[in-house]
C-alpha positions as CSV (number, residue, x, y, z in Angstrom):
1,X,147.8,100.6,114.2
2,X,144.4,98.8,114.8
3,X,142.0,102.0,114.3
4,X,144.0,102.7,110.8
5,X,143.3,98.9,109.6
6,X,139.5,99.5,110.6
7,X,139.4,103.2,108.8
8,X,141.2,101.7,105.8
9,X,138.9,99.0,105.6
10,X,135.7,101.0,106.1
11,X,136.2,102.2,102.3
12,X,136.6,98.6,100.7
13,X,133.4,97.5,102.7
14,X,131.8,100.7,101.0
15,X,132.9,99.8,97.5
16,X,131.8,96.1,98.2
17,X,128.2,97.0,99.0
18,X,128.0,99.4,96.1
19,X,129.0,97.0,93.6
20,X,126.2,94.3,95.4
21,X,123.9,97.1,95.0
22,X,124.7,97.7,91.0
23,X,124.4,94.1,90.5
24,X,121.2,93.7,91.7
25,X,119.7,96.7,90.3
26,X,120.9,95.3,87.1
27,X,119.2,91.8,87.3
28,X,115.7,92.9,87.1
29,X,113.3,90.3,86.3
30,X,110.3,91.3,83.1
31,X,106.9,91.1,84.2
32,X,105.9,87.2,83.3
33,X,109.4,86.1,83.1
34,X,111.5,83.4,85.2
35,X,113.2,84.5,87.7
36,X,117.0,84.6,87.6
37,X,119.2,82.0,88.7
38,X,116.4,79.2,88.4
39,X,117.9,75.5,87.9
40,X,117.1,73.5,84.8
41,X,114.6,71.3,86.7
42,X,112.7,74.8,88.0
43,X,113.2,76.4,84.8
44,X,111.1,73.3,83.2
45,X,108.5,73.4,85.8
46,X,108.0,77.5,85.1
47,X,107.2,76.6,81.6
48,X,105.1,73.6,82.1
49,X,103.0,75.9,84.4
50,X,103.1,78.9,82.3
51,X,102.0,76.8,79.2
52,X,98.8,75.0,81.6
53,X,97.8,78.5,82.9
54,X,97.8,79.8,78.8
55,X,95.9,76.6,78.0
56,X,92.4,76.9,76.9
57,X,89.5,74.9,78.8
58,X,86.6,73.5,77.9
59,X,83.7,72.1,79.7
60,X,84.7,68.9,79.0
61,X,88.0,69.8,81.0
62,X,86.4,70.7,84.2
63,X,85.8,74.3,83.4
64,X,83.1,75.5,85.9
65,X,80.7,78.0,86.2
66,X,82.8,80.1,88.4
67,X,85.0,81.6,85.6
68,X,84.8,84.6,83.6
69,X,86.8,83.4,80.5
70,X,88.5,79.8,79.3
71,X,91.5,80.4,80.2
72,X,93.9,82.1,83.8
73,X,96.0,83.5,81.0
74,X,92.8,85.7,79.6
75,X,91.8,87.4,82.7
76,X,95.4,87.4,84.4
77,X,97.6,89.5,81.9
78,X,99.9,92.2,82.9
79,X,100.8,95.3,80.7
80,X,104.7,95.2,80.7
81,X,107.7,97.3,78.7
82,X,108.3,94.4,76.4
83,X,104.1,94.2,75.8
84,X,101.5,91.8,77.2
85,X,102.9,89.6,80.2
86,X,101.1,86.5,81.1
87,X,100.8,86.4,84.9
88,X,99.5,88.9,87.4
89,X,96.4,91.0,87.3
90,X,94.3,93.6,85.0
91,X,91.6,96.3,85.7
92,X,88.8,93.8,85.5
93,X,86.0,94.3,88.2
94,X,84.7,90.9,88.6
95,X,81.1,90.6,90.2
96,X,79.4,87.0,91.0
97,X,75.9,86.8,91.5
98,X,73.9,83.6,93.0
99,X,70.8,82.7,94.7
100,X,69.8,81.0,98.0
101,X,67.3,77.8,98.1
102,X,65.3,76.9,100.9
103,X,66.4,73.4,102.1
């Protein structure tokens, strides 16, 4: 009798795993979007960070000599199915030059 219960429970486990896998595959996150399931505090922090990431900086704000552009988002933008997504990378090649001086 115990073997029959085990055999009957295997299909139930299989159905459960199939349902969980289907649920995970439909809850994908678009590039640049917050992860699903964030608390309201986490979502607020994500939005604040995204705003700062897109903010245009100046020398007066502290923009230094090693930046190629005036905002992080200018370089860190990725093509997504919904259009450009802030975050990630791009195809730019970054080259830096420097000089050494005698002390």
